[in-house]
ZAPAMI-540422 format. One record per residue (C-alpha): x, y, z; residue number from 0. Coordinates in pm, whole numbers, plus 50000, padded with zeros to 5 digits. Layout:
# ZAPAMI-540422
<px X | py Y | pz Z | nr NUM>
...
***
This chain:
# ZAPAMI-540422
<px 50000 | py 50000 | pz 50000 | nr 0>
<px 50145 | py 50332 | pz 49893 | nr 1>
<px 50083 | py 50630 | pz 50117 | nr 2>
<px 50089 | py 50985 | pz 49992 | nr 3>
<px 50193 | py 51284 | pz 50197 | nr 4>
<px 49959 | py 51580 | pz 50203 | nr 5>
<px 50132 | py 51896 | pz 50323 | nr 6>
<px 49961 | py 52100 | pz 50593 | nr 7>
<px 49723 | py 52373 | pz 50477 | nr 8>
<px 49703 | py 52720 | pz 50633 | nr 9>
<px 49475 | py 53022 | pz 50579 | nr 10>
<px 49689 | py 53160 | pz 50295 | nr 11>
<px 49680 | py 52836 | pz 50092 | nr 12>
<px 49378 | py 52957 | pz 49895 | nr 13>
<px 49409 | py 52718 | pz 49604 | nr 14>
<px 49446 | py 52410 | pz 49827 | nr 15>
<px 49151 | py 52520 | pz 50040 | nr 16>
<px 48936 | py 52585 | pz 49730 | nr 17>
<px 49018 | py 52243 | pz 49587 | nr 18>
<px 48929 | py 52083 | pz 49920 | nr 19>
<px 48598 | py 52266 | pz 49935 | nr 20>
<px 48520 | py 52174 | pz 49574 | nr 21>
<px 48594 | py 51809 | pz 49650 | nr 22>
<px 48375 | py 51823 | pz 49960 | nr 23>
<px 48072 | py 52001 | pz 49808 | nr 24>
<px 48105 | py 51912 | pz 49440 | nr 25>
<px 47985 | py 52088 | pz 49128 | nr 26>
<px 47632 | py 52153 | pz 49261 | nr 27>
<px 47776 | py 52430 | pz 49478 | nr 28>
<px 47787 | py 52677 | pz 49191 | nr 29>
<px 47916 | py 53034 | pz 49169 | nr 30>
<px 47596 | py 53188 | pz 49303 | nr 31>
<px 47585 | py 52956 | pz 49603 | nr 32>
<px 47953 | py 53005 | pz 49680 | nr 33>
<px 47922 | py 53384 | pz 49688 | nr 34>
<px 47616 | py 53362 | pz 49917 | nr 35>
<px 47795 | py 53157 | pz 50184 | nr 36>
<px 47813 | py 53326 | pz 50522 | nr 37>
<px 48171 | py 53376 | pz 50635 | nr 38>
<px 48093 | py 53197 | pz 50963 | nr 39>
<px 47999 | py 52884 | pz 50766 | nr 40>
<px 48297 | py 52917 | pz 50532 | nr 41>
<px 48530 | py 52954 | pz 50830 | nr 42>
<px 48389 | py 52637 | pz 50989 | nr 43>
<px 48417 | py 52436 | pz 50665 | nr 44>
<px 48779 | py 52540 | pz 50612 | nr 45>
<px 48864 | py 52439 | pz 50969 | nr 46>
<px 48716 | py 52091 | pz 50899 | nr 47>
<px 48929 | py 52022 | pz 50591 | nr 48>
<px 49181 | py 51738 | pz 50619 | nr 49>
<px 49538 | py 51861 | pz 50673 | nr 50>
<px 49420 | py 52210 | pz 50768 | nr 51>
<px 49643 | py 52333 | pz 51050 | nr 52>
<px 49556 | py 52703 | pz 51063 | nr 53>
<px 49426 | py 52846 | pz 51387 | nr 54>
<px 49072 | py 52989 | pz 51402 | nr 55>
<px 49195 | py 53333 | pz 51510 | nr 56>
<px 49445 | py 53357 | pz 51221 | nr 57>
<px 49161 | py 53404 | pz 50973 | nr 58>
<px 49032 | py 53740 | pz 50855 | nr 59>
<px 48780 | py 53872 | pz 50604 | nr 60>
<px 49048 | py 53905 | pz 50336 | nr 61>
<px 49140 | py 53537 | pz 50366 | nr 62>
<px 48775 | py 53432 | pz 50342 | nr 63>
<px 48717 | py 53653 | pz 50037 | nr 64>
<px 49020 | py 53507 | pz 49863 | nr 65>
<px 48904 | py 53153 | pz 49947 | nr 66>
<px 48561 | py 53230 | pz 49800 | nr 67>
<px 48714 | py 53372 | pz 49482 | nr 68>
<px 48948 | py 53077 | pz 49441 | nr 69>
<px 48663 | py 52831 | pz 49502 | nr 70>
<px 48460 | py 53000 | pz 49226 | nr 71>
<px 48765 | py 52975 | pz 48997 | nr 72>
<px 48796 | py 52604 | pz 49082 | nr 73>
<px 48425 | py 52553 | pz 49010 | nr 74>
<px 48454 | py 52734 | pz 48675 | nr 75>
<px 48757 | py 52526 | pz 48572 | nr 76>
<px 48577 | py 52202 | pz 48651 | nr 77>
<px 48255 | py 52318 | pz 48480 | nr 78>
<px 48452 | py 52375 | pz 48157 | nr 79>
<px 48578 | py 52015 | pz 48165 | nr 80>
<px 48230 | py 51865 | pz 48189 | nr 81>
***
């Protein structure tokens, strides 16, 4: 059995977070839904991602906005492939 190493994720790893959220929620969470997410929910979901090691108090509105934007980008990229 081959094991892969997943590096730890922090609040500034926007792309990794977005990919994790896309994997968790899938393509049904479209652009409109992503931009309507409350930051309190987004914060909680990021904290629940595997390999996430950031501390709750290290987050700020700028991080959450960047995560949202990157998640929308991830959704768009995957929508093009389908």
